[in-house]
N, C-alpha and C positions, 0 to 999 in steps of 0.2 A: 225585658223578659228574661226569666231564668231558663236556661237550656241544660238539659241532662243528656249527655252523649254516652253511648256504650252499646251493650248487647241486650236485646230483648228475648226473653226466654219463656218457654212454656215448661211447667212442672207436672210431672206424674206422681201422684201421691195416693196413698191408701185412704179409702173413705168407706167404713163399714167393711163388707166382704169384698168390695171391688176397688178398681182404680178410676181415678178422675184426672182429667187434663185441664189445667187452670193456668192463666197467666201468672208469672212470678218473677222473682230475681230482684236484686237490689235496685236496678234502674227503674223497672216498672213500679215496685212497691214505694219507692221514694217519690216518684212523680205522682202516684195516686194519693199519697198522703199529703203532699203539698197541695195538690189540686182540691182535695176535699176540706182540708183543715187550715191551710195557711194562705194561699193565693190561687185564684182561679186561672191565672195566666202562667202556665208552665208547658214547656214543650220538650218532647224526647227527639233525639236525633240518632236513628239506628236504621240499618238496612232490615227490612221485614220480608219474610218469604211469603209466597202465595200458596203455600202448602196448607194442610188442615190446621195444624197448630198456629201457623202464621195468621190465617184468616180469623181465628179466634182472637188473637192478639189485636188485630186491626178492629174487630168488632168492639172489643173491650175498650180500646183507645177512644173510638167514637162515642160509645156509650158514656164513658167517663168525661168526655169533652176535654181530653188531653191533646194538645196540639201535636201533629207530626207531619211529615212530608210524604204525600201519597206517591210522589215520583221516586221514592226510595223503596218501593215495593218491587221485589224480584220475583218473577214468575218461575224461575228454574233453579232455585236454591232451597236449602233446607233450614228449618228453624232450629236454634239451640234448645236442647231438652236437659232437664234436670230430673233424674229419677231419684226421688227422696228416699232416705233410708229408714223411714218411719217416724223420725224426729225432725226432718228437715235440717239436719246438722251438717257439719263439715265433712261427713263421710258419704254424702250423697254422691251419686254417679253423674258426672257432668259430660255431656256430648255437645261440642261446639259445632253448630250447624254452619254450612257453607255461606248462608246469607250474611251471617254475622261478620265474616272476614272479607266479604267481597264489597269493600267500601273503599273508594279511591279519594285522594285529596280533591280532585276535580268535582266529583259528585258532592262532597260535603261542602266545598266552597260554592257551588252553584245553589245548594239548598239554603246556605246561610246568606248568600249574596243579595237576596231581595229583602233581608231582614235588617232594619236599622235600629232595632231595639233589643239587641242581644247585650244584656248588662252583665250577666254572669254565666260562664260556661263551665259546667261541671263534667269531668271525665270520670265515669263510674265503673267500678268492678273489673271484670276480666279483660275489658278493652284495653286497660293499661298494660297488659302482659303480652300483647300482640303487637309487634314492631310497626306493621302496616296501619293498624287501626290507630294506635297512639300517634303515629306520625301524621296520619290524615287529619285527625281531630285537632292536634296542636297547630299544624301548619295553617289550617283553615281559620282557626280562632285568632292566631296572632296577627293575621292580615286584615282582619276586620277593622273598620274605622267608624267610630272610635273602638279601640281595642277593649274587649270585655275583661272582667276579672276571670282568671283561669283557676280552677280548683281541681285537684286530684282526690279521689275518694276510692281507694283500692277495694275495700270490702272483701278482704281475703277469705273471711270465713265462708262466704257464699260463692266464691269464685272458682271452686274446684281445686285440684292439687296444685300447690304453688311451690316453686323452688325458691329458697331464700336468697341465693345469689342473683337469680334472675330478677327477682322482685326488686332487690336494691339497685340492680343496674337500670331497670326500667324506670323506677321512680326517679333516680338520679338524672336520667335523661329527660324525664317530663318536667322535673322541677327547675330545669334551665329556663323554662317559659312560664311555668305555674306560679301563682301568687300565694295559694293556700293548700293546705293538705288536711284531710280528714282521716283520723285513725282510730280504730279501737284497740283493746289490749291484745286481741289475737294478731292483728297486723304488727304491732310492736314487738311481739314475741319473735318475729322474723327479722326486724331491723335493729332493734335496740333503741332506747330513747335517745341516747347521745347522737347516733347517726340521724335520727329524725330532726332533732333540733339543729343539727349542722346543715342538713339538707333544705329545710323548709323555712321561709320567712314567717309565715303564720301557720300554726298547727292547732286543730281542733281535736281534743282528746275525748273519745266517747266512753272511756272505761270499758267495762265488760258488757255493755248494752249496745249491740249493733243495730237495733231496730230504728226505722225512720223516725219513731216517736221519741227517740232520745233527746232529753231537753237541751244538751249541748249542740247537737245537730239542728234541732229546731231553731235555737238562738242563732246559729250561724246562717241558716237559710233566711231567716227574717232580716238579718243584717245585710245580706246580699241583696235582698229585694228592696229594702229601704234605701240603700246606697244608690241603687239604680234610679 
């Protein structure tokens, strides 16, 4: 099974004269696209709050039949919010909720420990830029037996303000264990193509189209599923 690990977000966006709260973000949208159009067996691994935006995320995951671990629901933490700038672009205001960061290696390992069918483990979005999250996800995935394919998918365009040096440092750390890297042009603008090719054994370049429907990303996803 394909696992996507990261941060689940709720988005506040304009609709008509008012505002609406909807599930969103690279982790959720990629899982949703895979579930609807590529393979029905996809799971997300993320801490989910029990606040109102978190309950909306839970209801959406259940409705869409995307696998998740109910034991990673936190009753006393807050959901990550993205206040969109009107275009949903890189200038959106990003608020990292406490539930997103409150994930330990022990919790992730326990969640994955009962799964014998984790074939590909993709760490998505801003989870890569938090030491504790990246460490928890990498440590847990590398100790699975058999070890799954590990992929980093930074999605900087949607991950809030990014510091180029910090991104390069975190990716270098992650790629010690990771097997593949997924980048679009905006990501490469931080790193430079030479650095990317030096860091990663396999790189999937999305060009200027960061959407989950990007044909390069779809081809990579299908290859991960078929190889499993």
